[in-house]
C-alpha positions as CSV (number, residue, x, y, z in Angstrom):
1,M,98.4,1.2,-85.8
2,D,95.8,3.5,-87.8
3,H,92.9,1.4,-88.9
4,Q,91.5,3.7,-91.2
5,H,95.2,3.8,-93.0
6,M,95.2,-0.2,-92.9
7,R,92.2,0.1,-95.1
8,N,93.2,2.3,-97.1
9,I,96.3,0.4,-98.1
10,I,94.4,-2.9,-98.5
11,R,91.9,-0.8,-101.1
12,R,94.1,0.8,-103.2
13,E,96.5,-2.6,-103.3
14,N,93.3,-4.2,-104.9
15,E,92.3,-1.6,-106.9
16,A,95.6,-1.2,-108.3
17,V,96.3,-4.6,-109.2
18,W,92.9,-6.0,-110.6
19,H,91.0,-2.8,-111.7
20,E,94.3,-0.8,-113.1
21,G,96.8,-4.0,-113.9
22,N,99.5,-2.1,-111.7
23,T,101.3,-5.2,-110.3
24,D,103.7,-2.4,-108.8
25,A,101.4,-1.6,-106.0
26,F,102.8,-4.5,-104.1
27,Q,105.8,-2.4,-103.6
28,D,103.7,0.6,-102.0
29,S,101.3,-2.0,-99.9
30,S,104.0,-4.3,-98.2
31,H,107.4,-5.0,-97.1
32,A,110.1,-6.2,-99.1
33,H,109.9,-9.4,-96.9
34,R,105.9,-10.5,-97.5
35,V,105.3,-13.6,-97.3
36,S,101.5,-14.8,-98.5
37,H,100.4,-18.2,-97.6
38,T,98.2,-20.3,-100.0
39,Q,97.3,-23.6,-100.2
40,T,97.2,-24.1,-104.3
41,M,100.2,-22.2,-104.5
42,G,102.5,-22.5,-101.5
43,D,104.2,-19.5,-99.9
44,I,104.6,-16.5,-102.2
45,K,107.2,-14.3,-100.9
46,G,108.6,-10.5,-101.8
47,H,107.5,-8.0,-104.2
48,D,108.5,-10.0,-107.3
49,G,106.6,-13.4,-106.2
50,H,103.2,-11.4,-105.5
51,A,103.9,-9.6,-109.2
52,K,104.2,-12.5,-111.0
53,L,101.2,-14.3,-109.4
54,A,99.1,-11.4,-109.9
55,Q,100.1,-11.2,-113.2
56,R,99.4,-15.2,-114.0
57,F,95.5,-14.3,-113.0
58,L,95.5,-11.0,-114.8
59,E,97.1,-12.9,-118.3
60,A,94.6,-15.5,-117.5
61,F,91.3,-13.8,-116.5
62,S,90.3,-10.6,-118.2
63,D,87.0,-7.9,-117.5
64,H,88.4,-7.6,-113.7
65,R,85.6,-6.7,-111.4
66,M,86.6,-6.8,-108.2
67,R,84.8,-5.9,-104.9
68,I,85.5,-5.8,-101.5
69,D,83.0,-7.5,-99.4
70,H,83.7,-7.2,-95.8
71,L,86.5,-5.6,-94.3
72,V,87.4,-5.9,-90.5
73,I,90.4,-4.7,-89.0
74,E,91.8,-5.6,-84.8
75,G,95.2,-4.5,-83.7
76,D,97.6,-4.8,-86.5
77,H,95.9,-7.9,-88.4
78,A,92.6,-7.7,-90.7
79,A,90.3,-9.6,-92.5
80,Y,88.9,-8.6,-95.8
81,R,86.7,-11.0,-98.4
82,I,86.3,-9.7,-102.1
83,T,84.7,-11.2,-105.2
84,H,86.3,-11.2,-108.6
85,H,83.7,-11.5,-111.3
86,V,86.2,-12.4,-114.4
87,K,86.5,-13.7,-118.1
88,H,88.5,-16.8,-118.5
89,T,90.5,-15.3,-121.6
90,G,93.8,-17.1,-121.0
91,T,95.5,-20.5,-119.9
92,Y,94.9,-20.9,-116.2
93,M,96.7,-23.9,-114.5
94,G,97.0,-25.8,-117.8
95,V,92.9,-25.1,-118.7
96,E,92.8,-23.5,-122.2
97,P,90.7,-20.0,-122.5
98,T,86.8,-21.0,-122.0
99,G,85.4,-17.2,-122.8
100,N,83.6,-18.5,-119.4
101,E,82.7,-15.5,-117.5
102,V,83.2,-16.7,-113.6
103,K,83.0,-15.8,-110.0
104,V,85.9,-16.0,-107.5
105,V,85.3,-15.3,-103.5
106,M,88.6,-15.0,-102.1
107,S,89.2,-14.3,-98.1
108,Y,92.4,-13.0,-96.9
109,F,94.0,-12.5,-93.6
110,V,96.8,-9.9,-93.1
111,R,99.4,-8.5,-90.9
112,F,100.5,-5.6,-90.9
113,E,104.4,-4.3,-89.7
114,D,104.6,-0.7,-89.1
115,D,102.4,0.7,-92.2
116,K,102.6,-2.0,-94.6
117,I,101.3,-5.6,-95.3
118,A,104.4,-8.0,-93.6
119,E,101.9,-11.5,-94.0
120,S,98.9,-13.0,-95.4
121,W,96.9,-15.8,-96.0
122,A,94.7,-16.4,-98.8
123,M,92.3,-18.8,-99.4
124,W,89.9,-19.4,-102.4
125,D,87.4,-22.4,-103.8
126,N,89.9,-23.7,-106.5
127,L,87.6,-26.6,-106.9
128,L,84.7,-24.3,-107.6
129,L,86.5,-22.2,-110.1
130,F,87.4,-25.3,-112.3
131,R,83.8,-26.2,-111.8
132,Q,83.1,-23.0,-113.5
133,L,85.8,-23.3,-116.3
134,G,84.0,-26.6,-117.1
135,V,86.7,-29.0,-115.5
136,E,85.0,-32.0,-114.0
137,I,87.7,-33.2,-110.8
138,P,86.5,-36.6,-109.9
139,M,85.6,-36.6,-106.0
140,G,86.9,-40.1,-105.6
141,Q,84.7,-42.6,-103.7
142,A,83.7,-42.2,-99.6
143,Q,85.3,-44.2,-97.1
144,S,83.4,-45.8,-94.7
């Protein structure tokens, strides 16, 4: 598989979704059977599922400034980290808009089939995000 093509797919998808607000980009970058595994949101399936999840973030956060910090490809897999600088202007997981500017770092591992993304694993620190929104989450007592 052409690694430059894989880089281009990842870059185009992220630019289109986060800078242009174009959630239809998933149709160009991924298979209809794409599954993204997340700890917070569970498994996201298909073009519609990915578009709906991205739309939730776009509605909750504005002024997107996204950059791809690292992108490594080996075989049919890619690993990359992106940093988002956004403003909290809509409700996110029950948290009303705060107007806070926040930084969200996300890591992705993706698997390609043919020339499109078929599966991905996404990780981000929701605890840090909530703290930036001013939400205090009790950590509980340490067990001895």
